[in-house]
C-alpha positions in Angstrom: -0.1 0.1 0.0 1.4 3.5 -1.2 2.4 5.7 2.0 0.8 8.7 2.9 3.3 11.3 3.5 0.8 13.9 4.2 -0.2 11.6 7.1 3.3 11.4 8.2 3.5 15.3 8.7 3.3 17.0 11.9 -0.4 17.9 12.5 0.1 21.5 12.2 1.6 21.1 8.6 -1.1 18.7 7.5 -3.4 21.4 7.0 -1.3 24.3 6.3 -1.6 26.7 3.3 1.9 27.5 1.9 2.5 31.7 1.7 1.6 32.6 -2.0 4.0 35.5 -3.4 3.4 37.8 -5.8 3.2 36.7 -9.5 6.7 37.3 -11.3 6.8 39.7 -14.4 9.0 37.1 -16.1 5.9 34.3 -15.7 3.2 37.2 -16.9 5.3 38.0 -19.9 5.8 34.0 -20.7 1.9 33.1 -20.6 1.0 36.1 -22.3 3.3 36.9 -24.9 3.6 40.3 -23.6 6.4 42.8 -22.8 7.1 46.0 -20.8 5.1 44.5 -17.7 5.0 46.1 -14.4 4.9 44.5 -11.0 3.5 46.4 -8.1 2.4 43.1 -6.1 5.6 42.6 -3.4 5.9 45.8 -1.6 9.7 46.2 -3.3 11.6 49.4 -3.5 11.0 50.6 -7.5 14.4 52.5 -6.8 16.4 49.3 -6.0 19.6 49.4 -3.7 21.7 51.9 -2.8 25.2 51.9 -4.8 27.1 51.4 -1.8 25.3 48.1 -1.4 26.2 46.9 -4.7 29.7 48.2 -4.5 29.5 46.1 -0.8 28.3 42.8 -3.0 31.0 42.9 -6.1 33.5 43.4 -3.0 32.6 40.0 -1.6 32.5 38.1 -4.7 36.0 36.5 -4.6 35.1 35.1 -1.3 31.8 33.2 -1.8 33.4 29.6 -1.6 33.5 30.5 2.3 31.0 30.2 4.7 29.9 33.6 6.1 30.2 35.1 9.4 27.7 32.9 11.6 27.0 35.8 13.7 26.8 38.5 11.3 29.1 40.1 13.8 29.9 43.1 12.0 26.7 44.1 10.7 25.0 43.1 14.6 27.5 45.9 15.7 26.4 48.6 13.4 22.9 47.6 14.0 23.4 47.9 17.8 25.3 50.9 17.7 22.4 52.6 15.6 19.8 51.5 17.8 21.7 52.4 21.1 21.8 48.7 22.3 24.0 46.0 23.2 25.4 43.8 20.6 23.9 40.5 22.4 20.4 42.2 21.7 20.5 42.0 18.1 19.6 38.6 16.3 20.4 38.4 12.4 17.7 36.7 10.0 17.1 35.4 6.7 14.6 38.5 6.2 12.6 39.5 9.2 10.7 36.2 8.3 13.1 34.1 9.4 13.0 35.9 13.0 9.2 35.0 13.4 9.7 31.7 12.7 12.4 31.3 15.4 10.1 33.3 17.9 7.0 30.9 17.0 9.6 27.9 17.2 11.6 29.1 20.6 8.4 30.0 22.6 5.1 28.2 20.9 4.1 24.6 21.7 0.8 22.6 20.9 -0.1 23.5 24.4 0.0 27.6 23.5 -1.8 30.3 21.7 -0.9 33.2 19.9 -2.6 36.4 18.8 -3.0 38.6 15.8 -5.4 40.7 14.0 -7.6 39.3 11.4 -6.3 41.0 8.5 -2.3 40.5 9.5 0.8 39.4 7.5 0.1 36.1 6.1 3.1 34.5 7.8 1.5 34.8 11.2 -0.6 32.3 10.7 1.8 30.1 9.1 4.3 30.0 11.8 1.7 29.6 14.4 0.3 26.7 12.8 3.2 24.8 11.7 4.2 24.3 15.4 0.7 23.3 16.3 -0.1 26.3 18.3 -3.8 27.7 18.6 -4.5 30.8 16.6 -6.4 33.5 18.7 -7.6 35.9 15.7 -8.8 39.2 16.9 -11.3 41.4 15.0 -10.1 44.4 13.7 -11.5 47.9 13.9 -14.8 48.1 11.6 -14.1 49.0 8.3 -16.6 52.1 8.5 -14.6 53.5 11.1 -14.1 57.0 10.0 -9.9 57.3 10.6 -8.5 53.8 11.0 -10.9 50.8 9.1 -9.6 47.5 9.5 -6.3 48.5 11.8 -5.9 47.0 14.7 -8.2 47.0 17.7 -6.1 47.2 20.8 -9.2 46.2 22.9 -9.5 43.3 21.0 -6.4 42.1 20.9 -6.3 42.3 24.6 -9.6 40.6 24.9 -8.1 37.5 22.5 -5.4 36.7 25.1 -5.9 33.5 27.3 -4.2 31.4 29.7 -2.3 29.9 26.9 -1.1 32.8 25.2 2.6 32.7 24.6 2.9 35.4 21.7 1.2 38.3 20.2 2.0 39.6 16.7 1.9 43.6 16.0 2.7 44.7 12.6 3.2 48.5 12.7 2.2 49.6 10.0 0.3 46.4 9.0 0.5 44.5 5.7 -1.9 44.5 3.6 -3.8 46.9 5.3 -1.1 50.0 5.7 -2.6 50.8 8.9 -0.8 51.9 12.2 -1.2 52.5 16.0 -0.1 55.5 17.5 2.9 55.4 19.5 0.9 56.0 22.6 -1.8 54.1 21.8 0.7 51.1 21.1 2.4 51.6 24.2 -0.6 51.7 26.3 -1.6 48.2 24.4 2.0 46.7 25.4 1.8 47.9 29.0 -1.4 45.9 29.2 -0.1 42.7 27.9 1.2 40.0 30.7 5.0 39.8 31.0 4.9 36.2 30.1 3.5 36.9 27.0 6.2 37.7 24.2 5.3 40.7 22.1 6.7 40.6 18.3 6.6 44.0 16.8 7.1 43.8 13.5 8.3 46.9 11.7 9.1 46.0 8.5 8.1 49.3 6.9 9.0 51.4 9.8 11.3 54.0 7.5 8.1 54.9 5.6 6.2 56.0 8.6 6.2 59.7 9.4 8.9 60.6 12.0 6.2 61.1 14.9 4.9 57.4 14.7 8.3 56.0 14.7 9.4 54.6 18.1 12.7 54.7 20.4 13.7 51.0 20.3 16.6 51.0 22.9 13.8 53.0 25.2 11.1 50.4 24.7 13.3 47.4 25.1 14.5 48.8 28.4 10.6 48.9 29.4 9.3 45.9 28.0 11.6 43.0 28.5 8.9 40.5 26.5 9.4 42.8 23.6 10.8 41.5 20.2 11.3 44.1 17.4 11.9 42.7 14.1 13.2 44.8 11.3 14.1 44.1 7.4 16.4 45.1 4.7 13.9 44.0 2.0 11.8 47.0 1.7 13.5 50.3 2.1 16.8 49.4 1.6 15.8 47.0 -1.4 17.8 43.8 -0.4 14.4 41.6 -1.0 16.2 39.1 -3.4 19.4 38.7 -0.7 17.0 37.8 2.3 18.3 40.0 5.4 16.9 41.1 8.6 17.0 41.0 12.4 15.4 41.4 15.5 16.1 43.4 18.7 15.0 41.9 22.1 16.5 41.2 25.5 20.1 39.4 25.8 17.9 36.6 26.9 15.5 36.1 24.5 17.9 36.9 22.0 20.1 33.9 23.2 17.1 31.7 23.1 16.4 32.7 19.6 19.9 31.9 18.6 19.4 28.4 19.9 17.0 27.7 17.2 18.8 29.5 14.7 20.5 27.8 11.6 24.4 28.6 12.0 24.4 30.2 8.6 21.3 31.8 8.1 22.5 35.0 6.6 24.8 34.9 3.9 27.8 36.9 3.0 26.5 39.0 0.0 23.5 40.1 2.2 25.8 40.9 5.3 27.9 42.9 3.0 25.0 45.1 1.4 23.0 45.3 4.5 25.9 46.8 6.5 26.7 49.5 3.5 22.9 50.5 3.3 22.4 51.2 6.9 24.7 54.3 6.3 23.3 55.6 3.1 20.6 57.7 4.6 20.4 59.9 1.3 19.0 56.5 -0.4 16.6 56.3 2.4 15.3 59.8 2.1 14.8 59.5 -1.8 12.8 56.5 -1.2 10.7 58.1 1.4 10.2 61.2 -0.9 9.2 59.3 -4.0 7.1 56.9 -2.0 5.1 59.7 -0.7 4.6 61.4 -3.9 3.5 58.4 -5.1 0.8 57.7 -2.2 -0.4 61.2 -2.8 -0.9 60.6 -6.6 -2.6 57.1 -6.1 -4.9 58.6 -3.4 -6.1 61.6 -5.4 -6.5 59.1 -8.6 -8.8 57.1 -6.3 -10.6 59.8 -5.2 -11.5 60.9 -8.8 -12.7 57.5 -9.5 -15.0 57.6 -6.4 -12.8 54.5 -4.7 -12.2 54.3 -1.2 -8.9 53.0 0.0 -7.3 52.5 3.1 -4.9 55.1 5.1 -1.2 53.7 4.8 2.1 54.3 6.4 3.7 51.5 4.0 5.0 51.7 0.6 1.7 50.2 -0.5 -2.1 51.0 -0.4 -5.1 49.1 -0.4 -8.2 50.0 -2.5 -11.6 48.8 -2.2 -13.3 48.4 -5.4 -16.7 47.7 -4.4 -17.2 44.2 -6.2 -14.8 41.2 -6.4 -11.5 42.2 -6.9 -10.3 38.9 -8.7 -11.6 39.7 -12.5 -10.0 43.2 -12.2 -6.9 41.7 -11.1 -6.9 39.3 -14.1 -7.8 42.2 -16.3 -5.0 44.4 -15.3 -2.9 41.3 -15.9 -3.9 41.0 -19.4 -2.2 45.0 -19.4 0.9 43.8 -18.4 0.3 45.4 -14.7 0.7 42.8 -11.7 -0.8 43.8 -8.4 -1.9 41.7 -5.3 -5.5 40.5 -4.8 -5.9 40.0 -0.8 -8.9 37.5 -0.8 -6.3 35.3 1.4 -6.6 38.0 3.9 -10.4 38.1 3.7 -10.7 41.5 1.8 -12.1 40.1 -1.4 -13.2 43.2 -2.5 -9.6 44.9 -2.0 -6.2 45.5 -4.2 -3.0 46.0 -2.7 -0.9 47.9 -4.9 2.9 48.8 -4.2 3.7 52.5 -4.4 5.9 52.3 -7.9 7.8 54.9 -9.7 5.7 57.9 -11.3 5.4 56.4 -14.6 4.4 52.7 -12.9 1.8 54.7 -10.8 0.7 56.3 -14.1 0.6 53.1 -16.1 -1.4 51.2 -13.2 -4.1 54.1 -12.9 -4.9 54.2 -16.9 -5.0 50.6 -16.8 -7.4 50.5 -13.9 -9.3 53.5 -15.3 -9.9 51.8 -18.6 -11.2 48.7 -17.1 -13.6 50.0 -14.4 -15.0 52.5 -17.2 -15.5 49.3 -19.4 
């Protein structure tokens, strides 16, 4: 009798639905026989990495037959300097997704639960279910809320904590909604979370936020020993293809994360590029300025089309099409425009659009306008 390998898998893995990335440009153009397509689906920085990062990668090419520094010493030391924390507070990750998985493996079991909002980043339910933990999904702020529709509801998050809860995920700003919690609201929320619950604060899009909305990581870590802050180089620093991120936490939590971290989870090219990117603040400023300009353009275009959209502090914006978004997504593909349907986030009427260059944004709006007007 043939073996059912699915039956041999861990219970959490048996029912797991894998993460679905955005459709690649090459695949679309091959399928449709077209050229000149644009991808506004995966929240990538259209400017690409800074020149310093590219130069740093080139400088390492003669050494790729060696293993990388398993501790990421130079990178972690610079990260610690920038954030004003000790080096033993920094854990390197193969993207911040890696840190999310490390945290789940270190602290969650089949006897524990984890809390996150309904429209949160898709990796949270994946890492929770993979280790067999229970997911307590908190309802969001109602969609008709005046200022922050579908955003995190602090009261709902707190109410979702039970005696078995060992972890709570908060993305700020959140993906795919783009919504956020003000620093004072966020701090009050964390103050009310029990000390034996690990709070994972996902700041993947932090650099895109207005300065007044950003937190002092060192100060918050000193106050909240149960806090784990995750960061990435995939977004503003445009190193998504190299997979590099990190977390900031207490030394005790970092030591536990390192117990389950693979010895060489970050490669030498990624480490070198990330280190160079940290000091190129001009590239960061240019990326933020372009993003803010694009955000204003898309918001105005949606207003003119009579479409509601969610407030955002990320490099993306989610728009409500007031109908099933899948056919419109498919029609956009036919015109060489790849965006992101978010029905898997229980938002079937929305499309999430990465904010691109001025030319890319304009191409998307022209295509969308033509589709909506028939």
